[in-house]
LUMKOL-827210 format. One record per residue: residue in one letter; x, y, z of N, C-alpha, C in turn. Coordinates in steps of 0.1 Angstrom, whole numbers, plus 5000, padded with zeros to 4 digits. Atoms other than C-alpha are relative to their C-alpha. Example, Ala and Ser with C-alpha at 12.3 -4.5 7.8 and 13.67 -1.06 7.14 Angstrom:
BEGIN
{"a",{5009,4988,5000},{5123,4955,5078},{5009,5012,5000}}
{"s",{4991,4989,5000},{5137,4989,5071},{4992,5011,5008}}
end
This chain:
BEGIN
{"m",{5006,5013,5000},{0537,6778,6705},{5008,4988,5009}}
{"e",{4992,5007,4990},{0551,6755,6733},{5003,4985,4993}}
{"a",{4993,5016,5002},{0571,6719,6723},{4993,4993,5007}}
{"p",{5001,5003,4990},{0549,6695,6740},{5014,4990,5007}}
{"e",{4994,5005,4994},{0569,6676,6766},{5003,4987,4999}}
{"k",{4998,5013,5003},{0583,6644,6762},{5005,4992,5011}}
{"s",{5002,5002,4990},{0580,6621,6784},{5014,4986,5000}}
{"e",{4987,5011,5004},{0613,6600,6793},{5000,4990,5010}}
{"e",{5000,5014,4994},{0610,6565,6808},{5019,4996,5005}}
{"t",{4987,5008,4997},{0642,6552,6827},{5001,4984,5002}}
{"v",{5000,5017,5002},{0649,6515,6823},{5012,4999,5009}}
{"s",{4990,5002,4993},{0666,6499,6851},{5009,4989,4988}}
{"n",{4993,5011,5007},{0692,6472,6840},{5002,4991,5014}}
{"i",{4998,5008,4990},{0694,6461,6876},{4990,4988,5004}}
{"t",{5011,5011,5001},{0677,6427,6881},{4997,5002,5019}}
{"p",{5002,5004,4984},{0659,6420,6920},{5011,4988,5002}}
{"r",{4988,5014,4990},{0681,6401,6945},{4990,4989,5004}}
{"i",{5008,5015,4998},{0666,6366,6945},{4998,4999,5019}}
{"p",{4999,4998,4985},{0656,6365,6985},{5007,4987,5000}}
{"g",{4990,5013,4992},{0679,6342,7009},{5015,5007,4990}}
{"t",{4984,5001,4999},{0712,6355,6988},{5007,5008,5007}}
{"v",{4988,4993,4989},{0740,6372,7002},{5006,5011,4989}}
{"n",{4993,4988,5007},{0754,6405,6994},{5012,4999,4996}}
{"w",{4982,5004,5007},{0787,6405,6973},{5007,5001,5009}}
{"g",{4989,4990,4993},{0802,6431,6986},{5001,4998,5013}}
{"t",{4995,5000,4982},{0794,6429,7025},{5004,4987,5003}}
{"a",{4994,5011,4994},{0798,6393,7025},{5018,5004,4997}}
{"t",{4978,4997,5003},{0842,6403,7005},{4997,5004,5015}}
{"v",{4993,4990,4988},{0845,6430,7034},{4997,4993,5010}}
{"i",{5001,5008,4989},{0835,6406,7062},{5012,4991,4997}}
{"g",{4992,5014,4998},{0856,6378,7049},{5015,5008,4997}}
{"v",{4989,4992,4999},{0884,6404,7040},{5007,5005,5012}}
{"f",{5001,5001,4984},{0885,6417,7079},{5002,4989,5006}}
{"a",{4994,5010,4996},{0883,6384,7088},{5010,4989,5003}}
{"g",{4987,5010,5001},{0911,6370,7073},{5014,5010,5002}}
{"m",{4992,4990,4993},{0932,6402,7084},{5002,4994,5017}}
{"l",{5002,4997,4989},{0922,6396,7120},{5007,4990,5001}}
{"y",{4995,5010,5002},{0929,6358,7117},{5017,4998,5001}}
{"g",{4987,4998,5004},{0963,6363,7098},{5007,5006,5007}}
{"g",{4992,4991,4991},{0974,6388,7124},{5000,4994,5011}}
{"s",{4999,5005,4982},{0966,6368,7157},{5005,4989,4994}}
{"k",{4992,5010,5002},{0982,6336,7138},{5014,5007,5003}}
{"e",{4984,4993,5002},{1017,6357,7132},{5003,5009,5016}}
{"a",{4998,4997,4985},{1012,6375,7167},{5004,4986,5008}}
{"a",{5003,5014,4991},{1006,6342,7186},{5019,4992,4994}}
{"a",{4986,5007,5006},{1039,6326,7164},{5016,5008,5006}}
{"s",{4987,4994,4999},{1064,6355,7173},{5004,4998,5015}}
{"v",{5001,4999,4984},{1057,6349,7212},{5018,4994,4999}}
{"s",{4986,5012,5003},{1087,6316,7208},{5011,5015,4994}}
{"k",{4988,4994,5002},{1109,6348,7192},{5000,5010,5008}}
{"d",{5002,4985,4985},{1103,6375,7221},{5007,4991,5007}}
{"a",{4989,5008,4991},{1117,6345,7242},{5011,5001,4995}}
{"e",{4986,5002,5004},{1145,6344,7224},{5012,5017,5001}}
{"v",{4995,4986,5000},{1153,6385,7223},{4998,4998,5012}}
{"m",{5001,4999,4987},{1145,6381,7260},{5011,4997,5006}}
{"l",{4990,5008,5001},{1171,6358,7263},{5018,5005,4999}}
{"k",{4989,4994,5007},{1194,6379,7243},{5002,5015,5011}}
{"l",{4993,4985,4992},{1188,6411,7267},{5003,4999,5014}}
{"g",{4999,5002,4985},{1192,6393,7298},{5016,5001,4998}}
{"s",{4987,5001,5005},{1227,6380,7283},{5009,5018,4995}}
{"t",{4992,4991,5002},{1240,6418,7274},{4994,5019,5010}}
{"p",{5001,4987,4986},{1244,6443,7302},{5003,5016,4992}}
{"d",{4997,4990,5000},{1249,6474,7278},{4988,5004,4993}}
{"k",{5007,4994,5007},{1222,6495,7275},{4991,5006,4988}}
{"r",{5005,4995,5014},{1221,6512,7241},{4997,4984,4991}}
{"e",{5000,5013,5007},{1226,6475,7227},{4985,4993,5004}}
{"q",{5019,5006,4992},{1190,6461,7250},{4989,5009,4992}}
{"h",{5006,4991,5007},{1176,6491,7232},{4999,4999,4985}}
{"r",{5001,4999,5014},{1185,6484,7199},{4996,4987,4996}}
{"l",{5004,5015,4999},{1178,6445,7203},{4987,5004,5005}}
{"m",{5012,5000,4995},{1143,6455,7218},{4993,5009,4987}}
{"r",{5009,4995,5005},{1135,6484,7192},{5001,4987,4981}}
{"d",{5004,5011,5016},{1145,6457,7161},{4993,4987,5004}}
{"a",{5015,5014,4996},{1120,6425,7177},{4989,5009,4998}}
{"m",{5014,4997,5001},{1093,6452,7177},{5002,4999,4985}}
{"e",{5002,5003,5017},{1101,6459,7143},{4999,4990,4992}}
{"k",{5001,5017,5010},{1102,6424,7127},{4991,4997,5005}}
{"r",{5015,5006,4994},{1070,6416,7151},{4989,5007,4990}}
{"f",{5009,4994,5006},{1051,6446,7136},{4998,4997,4982}}
{"i",{4998,5002,5011},{1064,6437,7100},{4990,4983,4994}}
{"r",{5003,5008,5004},{1055,6400,7103},{4983,5003,5005}}
{"v",{5013,5001,4998},{1019,6408,7120},{4998,5006,4990}}
{"t",{5003,4989,5014},{1012,6434,7091},{4997,4991,4992}}
{"r",{5000,5011,5011},{1024,6408,7067},{4988,4990,4999}}
{"g",{5010,5016,4994},{1001,6380,7082},{4985,5008,4999}}
{"s",{5013,4999,4998},{0972,6402,7084},{4996,5009,4981}}
{"i",{5007,5000,5013},{0973,6415,7044},{5000,4986,4992}}
{"v",{5000,5011,5007},{0981,6379,7035},{4985,4995,5001}}
{"g",{5014,5011,4997},{0950,6361,7052},{4991,5011,4999}}
{"g",{5015,4997,5005},{0924,6392,7042},{5001,4996,4986}}
{"v",{5004,5004,5011},{0935,6385,7010},{4992,4992,4989}}
{"r",{5005,5013,5001},{0931,6353,7008},{4986,4993,5000}}
{"l",{5011,5008,5000},{0901,6347,7023},{4987,5010,4996}}
{"g",{5012,4993,5006},{0883,6378,7007},{5001,4997,4988}}
{"m",{5001,5007,5015},{0896,6361,6973},{4987,4992,4999}}
{"f",{5008,5007,4998},{0877,6333,6985},{4986,5001,5004}}
{"t",{5012,4994,5001},{0849,6349,6996},{4989,5006,4987}}
{"a",{5008,4989,5010},{0841,6372,6968},{4998,4985,4989}}
{"a",{5003,5006,5010},{0843,6345,6948},{4991,4990,5002}}
{"f",{5011,5010,4994},{0823,6321,6967},{4984,5005,4997}}
{"y",{5012,4992,5002},{0794,6344,6967},{4994,5005,4988}}
{"g",{4999,4996,5013},{0800,6356,6934},{4995,4988,4988}}
{"l",{5002,5016,5009},{0794,6323,6918},{4988,4994,5004}}
{"q",{5014,5006,4994},{0766,6315,6944},{4985,5011,4993}}
{"n",{5008,4989,5006},{0748,6349,6933},{4997,4997,4984}}
{"l",{4998,5003,5015},{0757,6342,6897},{4989,4990,4992}}
{"l",{5011,5013,5003},{0740,6306,6896},{4986,5006,5000}}
{"a",{5013,4995,4997},{0711,6322,6917},{4991,5006,4987}}
{"e",{5006,4989,5005},{0705,6347,6892},{5001,4991,4983}}
{"k",{5002,5006,5011},{0709,6323,6861},{4991,4989,4998}}
{"r",{5005,5014,4998},{0690,6294,6873},{4981,5007,5007}}
{"g",{5015,4997,4997},{0660,6316,6886},{4999,4998,5020}}
{"v",{5001,5000,4984},{0660,6303,6922},{5015,4996,5008}}
{"h",{4986,5001,4985},{0683,6302,6955},{4994,4985,5004}}
{"d",{5001,5017,4995},{0687,6263,6964},{5014,4999,5008}}
{"v",{4986,5014,4995},{0713,6238,6981},{5006,5002,4991}}
{"f",{4987,5002,5011},{0724,6236,6947},{5012,5008,4997}}
{"n",{4993,4985,5001},{0737,6274,6942},{5013,4998,5012}}
{"v",{4984,5004,4983},{0759,6270,6975},{5007,4988,4994}}
{"a",{4991,5012,4999},{0773,6232,6966},{5007,5005,4990}}
{"g",{4990,4994,5011},{0783,6245,6933},{5007,5008,5001}}
{"a",{4993,4989,4992},{0797,6280,6944},{5008,4989,5008}}
{"g",{4987,5004,4990},{0819,6261,6970},{5007,4986,4992}}
{"s",{4985,5010,5006},{0833,6231,6948},{5005,5007,4988}}
{"a",{4995,4993,5011},{0838,6254,6918},{5012,5009,5006}}
{"t",{4987,4990,4992},{0856,6280,6942},{5012,4992,5008}}
{"a",{4992,5003,4998},{0874,6252,6956},{5008,4997,4992}}
{"a",{4989,5006,5013},{0889,6235,6926},{5007,5012,4993}}
{"a",{4993,4986,5004},{0897,6270,6915},{5013,5003,5012}}
{"f",{4988,4998,4991},{0919,6275,6944},{5011,4989,5005}}
{"g",{4991,5011,5004},{0931,6239,6942},{5008,5003,4991}}
{"l",{4989,5001,5014},{0946,6250,6907},{5010,5006,5003}}
{"i",{4988,4991,4998},{0964,6276,6922},{5011,4997,5011}}
{"l",{4990,5004,4990},{0980,6260,6948},{5012,4999,4995}}
{"p",{4984,5004,5009},{1022,6255,6937},{5001,4988,5003}}
{"g",{4995,5013,4999},{1033,6221,6928},{5000,4996,4982}}
{"s",{4996,5006,5009},{1038,6200,6899},{4981,5001,4991}}
{"l",{5010,4996,5012},{1006,6200,6865},{4988,4981,5008}}
{"l",{5004,5012,4996},{0996,6163,6883},{4996,5000,5012}}
{"w",{5007,4991,4989},{0995,6178,6916},{4985,5009,5002}}
{"r",{5011,4993,4999},{0974,6204,6909},{4986,4993,4993}}
{"a",{5017,5007,5005},{0948,6182,6891},{4991,4994,5007}}
{"r",{5012,5006,4988},{0943,6163,6920},{4998,5007,5008}}
{"n",{5005,4993,4989},{0939,6191,6942},{4984,5004,4995}}
{"v",{5013,4995,5003},{0911,6202,6920},{4989,4992,4996}}
{"v",{5009,5008,4998},{0896,6171,6921},{4995,5000,5015}}
{"l",{5005,5001,4988},{0897,6169,6958},{4992,5014,5006}}
{"g",{5008,4988,4997},{0886,6203,6959},{4987,5004,4998}}
{"s",{5012,4998,5004},{0858,6202,6940},{4990,4993,5005}}
{"v",{5010,5009,4992},{0845,6171,6960},{4998,5004,5014}}
{"l",{5002,4992,4983},{0851,6188,6995},{4991,5008,4999}}
{"g",{5004,4985,5000},{0839,6220,6986},{4983,4995,4997}}
{"a",{5014,5004,4998},{0803,6200,6974},{4997,4998,5014}}
{"a",{5005,5012,4992},{0802,6176,7002},{5000,5011,5012}}
{"l",{5002,4995,4986},{0812,6207,7031},{4985,5007,4995}}
{"c",{5012,4987,5004},{0785,6233,7012},{4988,4997,4997}}
{"f",{5016,5000,5000},{0754,6213,7007},{4999,4996,5015}}
{"p",{5008,4995,4983},{0747,6208,7043},{5001,5014,5004}}
{"l",{4998,4982,4998},{0758,6243,7050},{4991,5010,4997}}
{"g",{5011,4996,5005},{0736,6254,7024},{4988,4997,5004}}
{"w",{5014,5005,4997},{0705,6233,7035},{5001,5011,5014}}
{"v",{5006,4997,4986},{0709,6247,7070},{4998,5016,4996}}
{"h",{5004,4990,5006},{0716,6278,7055},{4986,5011,4996}}
{"l",{5014,5000,5008},{0680,6281,7035},{4993,4997,5012}}
{"k",{5011,5001,4991},{0664,6269,7065},{5002,5011,5011}}
{"l",{4998,4984,4986},{0676,6297,7091},{4995,5009,4991}}
{"v",{5008,4991,5006},{0663,6321,7060},{4990,4997,5003}}
{"e",{5016,5006,5000},{0630,6306,7059},{4996,5002,5012}}
{"k",{5005,4997,4990},{0629,6306,7093},{5001,5017,5006}}
{"a",{4994,4986,4999},{0642,6342,7097},{4986,5004,4994}}
{"n",{5010,4990,5003},{0613,6356,7072},{4987,4996,5005}}
{"e",{5011,5001,4992},{0585,6336,7086},{5000,5008,5017}}
{"g",{4996,4993,4989},{0595,6353,7124},{4996,5017,4995}}
{"n",{5004,4982,5002},{0597,6391,7102},{4985,4998,4997}}
{"l",{5013,5001,5007},{0566,6381,7083},{4988,5002,5012}}
{"a",{5015,4995,4990},{0541,6374,7117},{5007,5011,5009}}
{"a",{4998,4988,4992},{0560,6402,7134},{4997,5013,4992}}
{"y",{5002,4988,5003},{0551,6429,7111},{4985,5002,4991}}
{"t",{5014,5000,5001},{0518,6419,7105},{4990,5000,5011}}
{"d",{5005,5006,4990},{0490,6419,7129},{4991,4989,4994}}
{"q",{5009,5011,5002},{0460,6396,7135},{4987,5008,4985}}
{"r",{5012,4996,5015},{0438,6420,7107},{5008,5000,4984}}
{"g",{4994,5002,5010},{0465,6413,7082},{5010,5020,4995}}
{"e",{4995,4982,5001},{0476,6457,7084},{5015,4995,5004}}
{"a",{4987,5000,4997},{0514,6461,7081},{5006,5007,5008}}
{"k",{4998,4997,4992},{0530,6472,7109},{5017,5007,4997}}
{"s",{4985,4996,5001},{0561,6496,7113},{5014,4993,5009}}
{"g",{4993,5007,4991},{0595,6484,7128},{5000,5002,5011}}
{"v",{4996,5001,4986},{0593,6497,7161},{4984,4997,5005}}
{"g",{5015,5007,4994},{0552,6489,7166},{5002,4986,4999}}
{"a",{4998,5014,4997},{0560,6451,7157},{5013,4995,5010}}
{"a",{4990,5000,4982},{0596,6457,7186},{4989,4999,5010}}
{"i",{5005,4996,4990},{0575,6474,7208},{4983,4984,5006}}
{"e",{5008,5013,4997},{0546,6443,7204},{5008,4987,5004}}
{"r",{4992,5013,4994},{0572,6418,7209},{5004,5002,5014}}
{"l",{4995,5001,4989},{0583,6430,7239},{4987,5003,5009}}
{"e",{5013,5004,4992},{0547,6433,7253},{4995,4983,5005}}
{"g",{5010,5014,4997},{0541,6398,7246},{5008,4992,5008}}
{"n",{4993,5009,4990},{0574,6387,7262},{5001,5005,5011}}
{"l",{5001,4999,4985},{0567,6405,7292},{4986,4992,5005}}
{"s",{5013,5009,4994},{0532,6392,7296},{4998,4986,4999}}
{"k",{4997,5010,4996},{0544,6359,7296},{5006,4998,5013}}
end
């Protein structure tokens, strides 16, 4: 006698992403790499004056071994400076990006809508938190928190509005590209071919 099979239902705890929200992981990785690029290039540009000092020392040193040692030391120090600048820049911008987009997605999920107030709130809270961790006295940190909160909201409100308008425009373009006159869905390749034909016929 066979036992009846149990039908197992899988329950997903993952809530669907609200349209317009940014993927937190992707944004954080982009922020880390952008910070590494900025920090490394900033340190590389700052080390140009130090390289000029080394060249002056090389000109005044007739011994080839001493010249080689000076060049090696200068290159090692430059490599360490650029590496340190890259790591510090990547960590700073990566933390800021992770906090900003994490708060933005959290606000969108809790409120059930993604609008400009989520962006402004995330910018305000992130700038306030980073103002709190800056060095200084307690009064100075309190001033940085208030200033960061106000500036974060003031900068992120118009940027969030522009971002949402661009997302709306992109979604309208995608919807028009993927549906034809009869309302049938098209594949990405078919829509791309039709757009190309439309551009060539103009």
